[in-house]
C-alpha positions in Angstrom: 90.1 -4.6 79.7 87.1 -4.1 81.4 85.4 -0.3 81.0 84.4 1.8 83.9 80.9 1.4 85.3 78.4 3.3 83.2 74.8 4.0 83.1 73.6 1.7 80.3 70.1 1.9 78.9 68.6 -1.1 77.3 68.5 -1.1 73.8 64.7 -2.1 73.3 63.5 -3.4 69.8 60.1 -2.5 68.5 57.5 -4.6 67.7 56.8 -5.6 64.0 55.7 -3.1 61.4 52.1 -4.3 61.1 51.8 -4.8 64.6 53.0 -1.3 65.7 50.5 0.5 62.8 47.3 -1.8 64.3 47.9 -0.3 67.8 44.6 1.3 68.8 46.4 4.6 70.2 48.3 5.1 66.7 46.4 7.6 64.9 47.9 6.8 61.8 45.5 3.9 60.7 42.1 5.6 60.3 39.5 4.0 58.1 40.0 3.9 54.6 36.8 6.0 53.8 38.3 8.7 56.1 41.4 9.2 53.9 41.9 11.5 50.8 44.5 14.3 49.8 41.6 17.1 50.3 40.9 15.8 54.0 44.5 15.8 54.5 44.9 19.0 53.4 42.0 20.5 55.3 43.6 19.3 58.3 46.8 21.1 57.5 45.0 24.3 56.6 43.5 24.3 60.1 46.9 25.3 61.5 48.2 28.9 61.1 50.8 30.1 58.4 52.9 31.0 61.8 52.7 27.4 62.8 53.7 26.0 59.7 56.4 28.2 58.9 57.9 29.3 62.1 60.3 31.6 60.7 57.5 33.8 59.3 56.4 34.4 62.6 59.5 33.8 64.8 58.1 32.1 68.0 54.3 31.1 67.6 52.5 29.3 69.9 51.8 26.1 68.6 49.2 23.6 68.6 50.7 20.3 69.7 50.8 17.5 67.3 51.3 19.3 64.1 54.0 17.3 62.7 51.8 14.2 62.3 48.6 15.8 62.1 47.7 14.8 58.6 48.4 11.1 59.1 45.2 9.7 59.8 44.0 11.5 56.6 46.4 10.8 53.9 45.2 8.5 51.3 46.5 5.0 51.3 48.9 4.2 48.1 46.6 3.3 45.5 47.0 -0.2 43.5 47.3 0.4 39.8 45.2 -1.4 37.4 47.0 -4.5 35.7 46.1 -3.5 32.4 47.7 0.0 32.8 50.7 -1.5 34.4 51.4 -3.8 31.4 51.0 -1.1 28.9 53.7 1.3 30.9 56.0 -2.1 31.4 55.9 -2.8 27.8 56.5 1.0 26.8 59.5 1.2 29.3 61.1 -1.9 27.7 60.4 -0.9 23.9 63.5 1.4 23.4 65.7 -1.1 25.3 65.0 -4.3 23.5 65.5 -5.4 19.7 62.2 -6.0 17.9 62.4 -9.8 18.6 63.1 -9.1 22.3 60.1 -6.8 22.6 57.9 -9.2 20.6 59.0 -11.9 23.0 57.9 -9.9 26.2 54.5 -9.1 24.7 54.0 -12.5 24.3 54.9 -12.9 28.0 52.6 -10.2 29.1 49.6 -11.6 27.2 50.0 -14.8 28.8 50.2 -13.1 32.2 47.3 -11.3 31.5 45.2 -14.4 30.4 46.6 -16.7 33.3 48.4 -15.7 36.6 48.0 -11.8 36.3 44.2 -11.3 37.3 44.8 -13.7 40.1 48.1 -12.3 41.6 46.2 -8.6 41.3 43.3 -9.9 43.4 45.6 -11.6 45.8 47.4 -8.5 46.3 44.1 -6.3 46.9 43.0 -8.8 49.5 46.5 -8.7 51.0 46.5 -4.9 51.0 43.0 -4.7 52.9 43.7 -3.3 56.4 47.5 -2.7 56.0 49.1 0.6 55.6 50.5 0.3 52.2 50.5 -2.7 49.4 54.3 -2.5 48.9 55.4 -1.5 52.4 56.5 -4.7 53.9 57.6 -6.3 50.6 59.8 -3.1 50.0 61.1 -3.2 53.4 62.0 -7.1 53.4 64.0 -6.5 50.4 66.3 -4.3 52.4 66.4 -6.0 55.4 67.2 -9.2 53.2 70.4 -7.7 51.6 73.2 -9.6 52.7 76.2 -7.7 51.2 78.0 -4.8 52.8 75.7 -1.6 53.0 78.7 0.6 52.5 78.7 1.6 48.7 75.7 -0.5 48.2 73.0 0.8 50.2 74.0 4.0 52.1 73.9 7.4 50.3 75.8 10.5 51.4 75.3 14.5 51.6 78.0 16.7 51.3 77.2 20.0 53.1 78.2 23.5 52.1 80.9 25.0 54.3 79.7 27.3 57.2 79.6 30.5 55.7 81.5 32.1 58.4 85.1 30.9 57.6 86.2 31.2 61.4 83.7 28.7 62.3 85.1 26.2 59.6 87.5 24.1 61.9 86.5 20.6 63.2 85.5 21.0 66.7 83.5 24.5 66.2 81.8 23.0 63.2 80.9 19.8 64.8 79.6 21.3 67.9 77.4 23.5 66.0 75.9 20.8 63.7 75.5 18.5 67.0 73.1 21.4 68.6 71.3 22.0 65.4 70.6 18.2 64.8 69.6 18.1 68.9 67.1 21.0 68.2 65.5 19.2 65.1 65.2 15.9 67.4 63.4 17.9 70.0 61.1 19.3 67.5 60.1 15.7 66.0 59.6 14.4 69.5 57.4 17.2 70.5 55.7 17.4 67.1 56.5 20.9 66.5 58.3 20.3 63.3 56.0 21.8 60.5 55.0 19.1 58.1 56.5 18.9 54.5 54.2 20.1 51.8 54.1 20.2 48.1 52.0 23.1 46.6 50.0 23.1 49.7 49.4 19.3 49.7 51.0 17.9 53.1 53.2 14.8 52.9 53.6 11.6 54.9 55.8 12.5 58.1 56.2 9.0 59.3 59.6 8.4 58.3 60.6 11.4 60.8 59.6 9.2 63.5 62.4 6.7 62.8 65.6 8.9 61.7 67.1 9.0 65.3 68.0 6.3 67.8 67.6 3.7 65.2 70.0 0.9 63.9 70.3 -1.8 61.4 70.9 -5.2 63.2 71.7 -7.8 61.4 70.6 -11.7 62.6 70.8 -15.1 61.3 67.5 -14.7 59.6 68.1 -11.2 58.3 68.3 -7.7 59.6 65.6 -6.0 61.6 65.5 -2.2 62.6 65.8 -1.6 66.1 65.0 1.9 68.0 65.4 3.2 71.4 62.7 5.8 71.2 63.9 7.6 74.4 67.7 7.7 73.5 69.4 10.8 74.6 73.0 10.4 74.0 75.2 10.3 71.0 78.4 8.4 70.1 81.3 10.0 68.9 83.9 8.5 66.8 87.5 9.7 66.3 90.5 7.7 65.3 88.3 4.4 65.2 87.8 4.8 69.0 84.2 5.2 70.8 83.0 7.6 73.0 79.8 8.8 74.4 78.0 11.4 76.5 74.4 12.5 77.1 72.8 15.4 75.2 69.2 15.3 76.0 67.1 15.1 79.3 64.0 13.2 79.8 61.6 15.7 78.1 64.0 16.0 74.9 65.6 19.2 75.9 68.8 20.1 75.2 71.1 19.9 78.5 74.5 21.3 77.0 75.3 24.7 75.3 77.4 24.8 72.1 80.5 25.7 74.2 79.8 22.6 76.4 79.8 20.3 73.4 83.0 21.9 72.3 84.7 21.3 75.1 83.5 17.5 75.1 84.7 17.2 71.4 87.9 18.7 72.0 88.7 16.4 74.8 87.7 13.6 72.7 90.2 14.6 70.0 93.0 15.0 72.6 92.5 11.8 74.3 92.2 10.0 70.9 95.4 11.3 69.4 97.2 10.0 72.6 96.8 6.5 71.0 99.0 6.3 67.8 96.5 5.9 64.9 98.2 2.6 63.7 97.7 1.1 67.2 94.1 2.6 67.4 93.3 0.8 64.2 93.6 -2.5 65.3 90.7 -1.9 67.6 88.6 0.2 65.3 85.5 -2.2 65.3 83.3 0.2 63.2 84.8 -1.7 60.3 83.0 -4.7 61.4 79.7 -2.8 60.4 80.8 -2.9 56.7 80.8 -6.8 56.6 78.8 -9.3 55.0 75.6 -9.1 57.0 75.5 -12.8 58.1 79.2 -12.7 59.0 78.4 -9.4 60.9 75.5 -11.1 62.9 77.9 -13.9 63.9 80.5 -11.5 65.2 77.7 -9.6 67.3 76.6 -13.0 68.7 80.2 -13.3 70.0 80.3 -9.9 71.6 76.9 -10.3 73.4 77.0 -14.0 74.2 77.4 -12.9 77.8 74.7 -10.7 78.8 75.7 -7.8 80.6 79.2 -8.1 79.6 81.5 -5.1 78.6 81.0 -5.7 75.1 77.4 -6.4 75.2 77.0 -3.1 77.2 79.2 -1.3 74.4 77.4 -2.3 71.6 74.0 -1.5 73.2 75.2 2.2 73.9 76.3 2.4 70.2 73.2 0.8 68.6 70.7 3.0 70.9 72.6 6.3 70.2 70.7 9.4 68.5 73.2 9.5 65.8 76.8 8.9 65.2 79.5 11.5 65.0 82.3 10.8 63.4 85.5 13.3 63.6 88.0 12.5 60.8 91.7 13.6 61.2 91.8 14.4 57.2 91.4 17.3 55.2 90.3 16.1 51.8 90.8 18.8 49.0 89.0 18.0 45.8 85.4 17.3 45.6 85.7 13.7 44.7 87.8 13.1 47.6 85.2 14.6 50.0 82.4 12.7 48.2 84.4 9.6 48.5 85.1 10.4 52.3 81.5 10.9 52.9 80.5 7.7 51.2 82.8 5.1 52.4 85.8 6.8 53.9 89.4 6.7 52.7 91.6 3.8 52.2 95.6 4.6 53.4 97.7 1.6 54.5 100.9 2.7 56.3 103.1 -0.2 57.3 100.6 -2.6 56.7 98.0 -1.1 59.0 94.9 0.6 57.5 94.9 4.1 58.9 92.4 5.7 56.5 88.8 7.3 57.3 87.2 3.9 56.5 87.8 2.7 60.0 86.3 5.6 61.8 82.7 4.8 60.7 79.3 2.8 61.8 77.3 2.3 58.8 74.2 0.8 60.5 73.1 4.1 61.9 72.9 7.8 61.0 76.1 9.5 60.8 77.3 13.0 60.8 81.1 13.3 59.7 83.3 16.4 60.0 86.7 16.7 58.7 89.8 18.2 60.1 89.2 21.5 58.3 85.5 21.5 58.9 83.9 20.0 55.9 81.0 18.4 56.8 78.3 15.5 55.5 76.0 12.8 56.4 75.9 9.2 55.5 72.5 7.4 56.5 71.4 3.9 56.9 68.6 4.1 53.9 66.3 1.2 55.1 63.5 3.1 57.1 64.3 6.6 55.6 64.3 8.3 51.9 66.6 11.0 50.7 64.0 13.5 50.9 63.6 12.9 54.6 67.3 13.4 55.2 67.6 16.3 52.8 65.0 18.2 55.1 67.0 17.0 58.4 70.2 18.1 56.9 68.6 21.5 55.4 67.3 22.4 58.7 70.6 21.5 60.5 72.3 23.9 58.2 70.0 26.5 58.3 69.9 26.5 62.0 73.6 26.9 62.5 73.3 30.0 60.6 70.5 31.5 62.5 72.0 30.5 65.8 75.3 32.7 64.8 73.0 35.4 63.7 71.4 35.6 67.1 74.6 36.1 68.5 75.0 39.3 66.5 71.2 40.2 66.7 69.2 38.7 69.3 66.1 39.5 67.6 66.8 37.2 64.8 64.4 34.6 63.8 64.6 30.9 64.8 63.6 27.8 63.0 62.2 26.3 65.9 58.4 26.8 67.3 60.0 26.5 70.7 63.3 26.1 72.0 64.9 24.3 75.0 65.4 26.1 78.6 69.2 27.8 78.5 70.9 24.7 80.1 73.5 27.4 81.9 70.4 28.7 83.8 68.7 25.6 84.8 68.6 24.0 88.3 70.9 21.2 88.1 68.5 18.8 89.8 66.0 19.7 86.6 68.4 17.5 84.4 67.8 14.2 86.0 69.9 11.3 85.2 72.4 12.3 82.7 76.1 11.8 81.9 77.4 14.9 80.4 81.1 13.7 80.6 82.6 12.0 77.6 82.9 8.1 78.2 85.4 6.1 76.4 84.2 2.6 75.2 86.8 0.2 75.7 85.9 -3.1 73.9 87.4 -6.6 75.0 89.3 -7.6 72.0 88.9 -11.2 72.0 90.4 -13.3 69.4 87.7 -13.9 67.3 87.0 -10.2 67.0 90.9 -9.1 66.3 90.9 -11.6 63.1 87.7 -10.8 62.0 88.5 -6.9 62.2 91.5 -7.9 60.1 89.7 -9.6 57.4 86.9 -7.0 57.2 89.2 -4.2 56.8 90.9 -5.9 53.7 87.8 -6.5 52.3 86.5 -2.9 53.0 89.8 -1.8 51.3 89.1 -3.9 48.2 85.7 -2.4 48.0 86.9 1.0 47.9 89.6 0.5 45.6 87.1 -1.0 43.2 85.0 2.2 42.8 85.9 5.7 41.7 84.1 9.2 42.0 84.3 12.2 40.0 82.3 15.6 40.6 81.0 18.3 38.3 80.1 21.9 40.0 78.7 23.2 36.6 78.5 27.0 37.1 77.4 28.2 33.7 74.0 28.0 34.2 71.3 26.2 36.4 67.4 26.2 36.8 66.9 29.7 35.8 68.2 29.3 32.1 66.4 25.8 31.8 63.0 27.4 32.6 63.6 30.4 30.8 63.8 28.0 27.8 60.6 26.5 28.5 62.2 23.0 30.0 61.4 21.3 32.9 65.0 21.4 35.0 64.8 17.7 35.9 64.1 16.5 32.3 66.5 18.9 30.8 69.2 17.2 33.1 68.0 13.7 32.6 68.4 14.1 29.0 71.8 15.4 29.3 72.9 12.1 31.0 71.2 10.1 27.9 73.0 12.4 25.6 76.3 12.1 27.1 76.1 8.2 27.5 75.0 7.8 23.9 77.9 10.2 22.8 80.2 8.0 24.5 78.9 4.4 23.8 76.7 4.8 20.9 73.6 3.2 22.7 71.2 3.7 25.4 70.9 1.9 28.7 68.3 1.2 31.4 68.0 4.4 33.5 66.3 4.8 36.7 65.2 7.9 38.5 63.2 7.9 42.0 59.6 9.8 42.3 58.4 10.8 45.6 55.2 9.1 46.5 54.8 10.8 50.2 51.5 12.1 49.3 50.3 8.9 50.3 50.3 7.2 53.6 53.9 5.8 54.3 54.7 6.4 50.5 58.2 6.0 49.4 59.3 6.3 45.8 58.2 5.0 42.3 60.4 4.1 39.3 60.6 6.9 36.6 62.2 5.1 33.5 63.9 8.1 31.6 64.5 6.0 28.2 61.7 6.5 26.2 61.3 6.3 22.5 61.1 10.4 22.4 64.7 10.4 24.4 66.0 8.1 21.8 65.1 10.1 19.0 66.4 13.2 20.9 69.8 11.6 21.7 70.0 10.2 18.0 68.8 13.7 16.5 71.7 15.5 18.5 74.4 13.3 17.5 73.2 13.1 13.9 73.5 15.4 10.8 70.5 17.5 11.9 70.0 21.7 11.8 69.8 23.2 15.4 65.9 23.7 15.3 65.6 19.9 14.8 67.7 19.2 17.9 66.0 21.6 20.2 62.4 20.3 19.0 63.6 16.9 19.7 64.5 17.9 23.1 61.5 19.5 23.9 59.3 16.2 23.0 61.8 14.2 25.2 61.8 16.3 28.2 57.9 16.7 27.8 57.5 13.0 27.9 59.6 12.7 30.8 57.7 15.2 32.7 54.5 13.4 31.8 56.2 10.3 33.5 57.1 12.0 36.4 53.7 13.1 37.0 52.4 9.7 36.6 54.8 8.1 39.0 54.2 11.0 41.6 50.9 9.6 41.9 52.0 6.2 42.3 50.9 5.2 38.6 53.9 3.6 37.7 54.6 0.0 37.0 57.8 -0.9 38.9 56.5 -1.2 42.5 53.1 -2.6 41.3 54.8 -5.5 39.4 57.4 -6.0 42.2 54.3 -6.3 44.7 53.0 -8.9 42.3 56.0 -10.7 42.2 56.2 -10.8 45.9 52.7 -12.1 46.4 53.2 -15.0 43.8 56.7 -15.6 45.9 54.9 -15.7 49.4 51.8 -18.0 47.8 54.4 -20.3 45.8 53.3 -23.5 48.0 49.9 -22.2 49.3 46.5 -21.3 48.1 44.1 -18.5 48.9 44.3 -14.6 50.5 45.9 -16.0 53.5 48.9 -17.5 51.6 49.8 -13.8 50.4 49.5 -12.5 53.9 52.5 -11.7 56.1 51.1 -13.5 58.8 52.9 -16.8 59.6 55.1 -16.7 56.9 58.7 -17.9 57.7 61.7 -16.1 57.0 64.4 -17.6 54.5 66.9 -15.0 55.7 69.2 -13.2 53.7 69.1 -13.1 49.8 72.7 -12.5 48.5 72.5 -10.4 45.2 74.8 -11.1 42.4 76.8 -8.8 40.2 74.9 -6.8 37.4 71.7 -6.5 39.8 70.1 -3.6 41.2 69.5 -1.6 44.5 68.3 1.8 45.1 70.8 4.5 46.5 68.8 7.3 47.5 65.4 6.0 47.8 66.5 6.3 45.2 66.5 3.1 43.0 64.6 0.6 41.1 62.9 -2.6 41.9 64.6 -5.2 44.0 64.1 -8.6 42.1 63.1 -11.9 42.4 65.5 -13.1 44.9 64.6 -10.9 47.6 63.2 -13.4 50.3 60.5 -12.0 52.7 61.0 -12.0 56.2 58.1 -12.5 58.7 55.9 -10.0 60.1 55.3 -11.4 63.5 57.1 -10.5 66.6 60.2 -11.8 65.4 60.7 -9.1 63.0 61.3 -6.0 64.5 61.6 -3.6 61.5 60.2 -0.3 60.7 59.6 -0.2 57.1 60.6 -0.9 53.5 62.3 1.2 51.1 63.1 -1.5 49.0 66.0 -0.8 47.3 68.1 -3.9 48.0 70.4 -5.0 45.0 68.9 -8.5 44.4 69.4 -10.7 41.6 66.3 -10.5 39.1 66.7 -14.2 37.9 65.1 -16.7 39.2 66.7 -19.9 40.6 66.6 -23.2 38.4 64.5 -24.7 41.0 62.0 -22.0 40.5 62.0 -21.6 36.8 59.1 -24.0 35.9 56.8 -22.5 38.5 57.5 -18.7 37.7 55.2 -16.6 35.5 56.3 -16.1 32.1 56.3 -12.3 32.8 58.9 -12.7 35.5 61.1 -15.4 33.5 61.1 -13.3 30.6 64.7 -11.3 30.0 62.7 -8.2 29.7 62.1 -8.3 33.6 66.0 -8.9 34.0 66.7 -6.0 31.7 64.3 -3.5 33.4 65.7 -4.3 36.9 69.5 -4.0 35.8 70.0 -0.2 35.9 73.0 0.8 34.3 72.5 4.6 34.8 71.1 5.1 38.3 70.1 8.8 39.0 68.8 10.9 41.7 67.9 14.3 42.2 68.0 15.3 45.5 69.2 18.6 47.2 69.0 22.2 47.6 71.3 25.2 48.5 72.4 23.5 51.8 74.3 20.9 50.2 77.3 21.0 48.1 77.1 17.3 46.7 75.1 14.3 47.2 75.6 10.6 45.9 75.8 7.2 46.1 77.5 4.1 44.7 77.1 2.7 41.2 74.1 0.2 41.4 75.7 -2.6 39.1 79.1 -3.5 38.3 79.0 -2.1 34.6 76.9 1.1 35.8 77.1 4.6 37.0 75.7 6.0 40.3 74.9 9.7 39.5 73.5 12.1 42.2 72.6 15.8 41.4 71.6 19.0 42.5 69.8 21.7 40.3 70.5 25.0 41.8 69.2 28.3 40.3 72.6 29.2 38.6 74.5 25.9 38.3 74.2 22.0 38.7 76.3 19.8 41.2 76.8 16.4 39.9 78.6 13.5 41.7 79.3 10.2 39.6 80.4 7.0 40.7 81.3 3.7 39.0 83.6 0.7 39.4 86.2 2.4 37.0 84.2 2.9 33.7 86.0 6.2 32.9 84.0 8.2 35.3 86.0 11.2 34.5 85.6 10.9 30.8 81.7 10.6 31.2 81.6 14.0 33.6 83.6 15.6 31.0 81.3 14.6 28.5 78.5 15.7 30.2 79.8 18.9 30.7 80.5 19.3 27.0 77.0 18.4 26.3 75.7 20.9 28.6 77.6 23.8 27.0 77.0 22.7 23.6 73.2 22.4 24.2 73.2 26.2 25.5 74.8 27.2 22.6 72.3 25.6 20.4 69.5 26.8 22.6 71.1 30.1 22.2 71.2 30.1 18.4 67.5 29.2 18.2 66.0 31.1 21.0 68.0 34.1 21.5 66.4 36.0 24.6 67.1 39.6 25.2 67.8 39.2 28.8 69.2 36.2 30.9 66.4 35.1 33.6 68.4 37.0 36.5 68.6 40.3 34.5 66.6 43.3 35.3 63.9 44.3 33.2 64.4 47.8 33.5 66.7 47.6 30.3 63.7 46.6 28.4 61.9 49.8 29.7 64.9 52.0 29.0 65.0 50.5 25.3 61.3 51.2 24.7 61.2 54.7 26.2 61.1 57.6 24.1 64.2 60.3 24.2 64.7 61.7 27.3 63.5 65.2 27.4 65.6 66.0 30.4 68.8 68.1 29.3 70.8 66.1 32.3 69.8 62.7 31.2 70.7 63.1 27.5 74.4 64.1 28.3 77.3 61.8 27.4 77.6 59.5 24.8 75.7 55.8 25.1 78.1 52.9 25.8 76.7 49.6 23.8 77.7 46.4 24.7 79.6 44.7 21.8 77.6 42.3 19.9 78.9 38.7 19.5 80.5 38.1 16.3 81.3 41.9 15.5 84.4 43.3 15.7 85.2 45.8 18.4 88.2 48.2 18.1 91.3 46.4 20.2 89.8 43.1 20.2 91.0 41.7 16.7 88.6 39.9 14.1 85.9 37.9 15.1 83.9 35.3 12.7 80.4 34.8 13.7 79.3 31.4 14.7 76.3 30.5 12.4 74.1 33.1 14.2 75.7 36.2 15.0 73.7 36.7 18.1 75.3 33.9 19.9 76.0 34.7 23.4 79.7 35.6 24.0 80.1 33.8 27.3 79.3 30.3 25.3 82.9 29.7 24.8 83.6 26.9 27.0 86.3 24.6 25.4 83.8 21.3 25.5 81.3 22.4 23.1 80.7 20.2 20.4 79.7 20.4 16.7 79.8 18.3 13.2 82.0 19.1 10.6 79.4 17.0 8.5 76.7 19.8 9.5 78.3 22.2 7.1 78.2 24.6 9.6 81.7 26.3 9.6 83.0 26.9 13.0 85.8 29.3 13.2 87.4 30.3 16.3 89.7 33.6 16.5 92.3 33.7 19.2 94.5 36.8 18.8 93.6 37.0 15.4 94.8 33.4 14.6 92.1 31.1 13.2 91.5 27.5 13.9 88.8 25.6 11.9 86.3 23.1 13.2 87.9 20.5 10.8 91.2 20.7 12.7 89.8 19.3 15.8 86.3 17.5 15.4 86.2 13.9 14.2 83.2 12.5 12.5 83.0 9.1 13.8 79.4 7.9 14.7 78.8 11.3 16.4 81.1 11.1 19.1 83.4 13.7 20.5 86.2 14.1 23.0 85.5 16.7 25.5 89.2 17.4 25.4 89.8 17.7 21.6 89.0 21.3 21.5 91.5 22.1 24.2 94.1 19.7 22.9 93.7 21.5 19.4 94.1 24.8 20.6 97.2 24.1 22.5 98.8 22.4 19.8 98.2 25.5 17.8 99.8 27.5 20.8 103.1 28.3 19.0 101.6 30.9 16.8 98.8 32.3 18.9 101.2 35.2 19.9 102.2 36.2 16.2 100.7 39.3 14.9 98.8 38.8 11.5 98.9 41.6 8.9 95.6 43.4 8.2 93.8 41.4 5.3 96.2 38.1 5.5 94.7 35.2 6.4 97.0 32.3 7.9 97.1 29.2 5.5 95.7 26.3 6.9 98.5 23.7 7.7 98.3 20.4 6.0 99.8 17.4 7.5 101.0 16.5 11.1 103.8 19.1 12.4 107.1 17.5 13.6 109.0 18.5 16.5 112.7 19.1 15.8 114.8 17.1 18.2 118.0 18.1 20.0 121.0 17.1 17.8 
């Protein structure tokens, strides 16, 4: 039925990327000669500390434009030298190839350097002249021409920590609080009061923040484009698959509602949504269509908008132009894995043939804030125009602001995260709000037959997709960044080597691994690919799982971590090989049938529309993944492409079509190109204490998607795969982390933990106290590991008697063949290492030790006579059956 009359703002499409950047009033295109990191830093330094960090000065008077102040001074992304990229390309492939395969790749590289390579390099340099970035449009197009569903393929998620105030962890209260904080962030960006991101004082590019809100990925017949309403002032709320909207900002981007007002609106929406049985509401949950194949979704949008000014067209315009989507779920996921799945793709639950899971309560073409019934909250974002680092800043500031606002209700002098705040809506003149509608409106779609049928099939395909994937989490609380740095390791490199070791322990081989490095120190910088598999990492995993002493394992780990850290620094300076080679490939692709520098320009090039990936290809889930490959057909860059910018992580097939094979440079036809663009272990380190987890779907059918957060005293890991024993992989990872700590403590015993007070050292070195009072009493010393203490029973030291007593996770591993006799005493009953370790190619199962302990459980409570040792049982003990 038609909806009531509403004030609908037109969803305007922006100009093309390069057309927007070339506008004279846009300060982001300065002459190349005026750009450098030093000049950008000088502009940043011109602002006071209070302006760059509002919390330090509470409410400073801000100079306008601090958010984008350094944009016209940031250096452009450098184009690496061709020879350098070829060397790095070969180095990345060497540990992944056999000697024969590597020899063939070397021949392809030599041929490329002699023939097409130098010409493509020159064409790339000419193409980049006058453009913001040499890779941006190519990378952007690879996303927008991705044809498969974006859910589980492109969109990552963040799972926020719970509100520290338990009473506020209910759905409506938490959602209202997050909405108010999100709107304050929107206001800070629009007023250019958001302090810019920095790394060691160096300002980063802030362009992505201008494209975070009011945007939507819009499918068309010839590929997607990004549309944006820069004046958007309303949000859309999804509840039980039903759509509602109301205004939240005025024309000055000031908040027009208090948190109590928003809570009232949200409670009204929940009450209204529950009046429709969920089975009935699911039949009209059009959000499912945003999970369809992009070309199919484009056709369905045409059906909805074919009559200009129709109810469906207006409703679609309201959704597309909203600041963001708020999803209110009716479920309460209990485990970490269930929460992560809910934030990434929703749940699939079919009752009486009808889908009633939360997967119908989403709109994946936009930024989404998701709140469960119990107050657990997360963010799912469309990844084309923004990277994980940008959305992480948004999530962190939103979470921080919710805490600070609550603090100000207790102490009015508590600091604010924002440089300025909106006038109190409860004290404003009603006439000052302008044309706003604060009462929730329900969007009632006209369910024409085409939409009803399409919705049914879209839901079944989505349910299939959800069932094909599994998720596991690891909240590793034994140690974190502090321990790693105290042992002299880079935390990120340390964790990356953990992924390598765990995978090798399970499968006995190394695979192509990807990690993104942020390049936002450059104008419109995105990411560069770090290749974690190196000769040093291979040597480490083989040493770790081989018959080698602990010190040799530690030395190999140090070398591997040092190499990874060096590679990370290179990639952060945009000196990796992946983005450069992909740009060269794109230039060749554009100039396939043309000649000259103009052929490599984006002007006048026609779009071939979508490029459907195949199984086993790659994409980049959190800004986050490697090079798209050769089927990424480029879209036009004229007025027909209304896009923002590329992140480029579409999962494209890296193999050329047969029709192109004879024209393709050997470098791109070589199997090595396919191997490097087929990521099996796709990883990303993105998070801080405001997040509980972060993750994304697997990038290949036989791979893992691993999002991780390294905290001071722990590591949070979310792993996904298409049922590749994800739980077993996570268990192996945990076992490795415990075992490597044991080895490190064996070889590098520290007197104190990183968090321990150094006052103990001072006490130990201080002369005997002369004070009579301070000398009173008997000194109580902590028992030393491996030494018997009265009442504890017997203990046998583990190789090094100084091994920490808190190392006894049941997942530790060691080889019997290493001739290190490991004995475990539990209530005076000893279990020897050879009772539960197996020596099969260096493989261990994380549950073996626990199972062995349980199997021995019958005798654990028995008392052992002093001096008597329990005889080791030989053979399999049978259980007596009832007769």
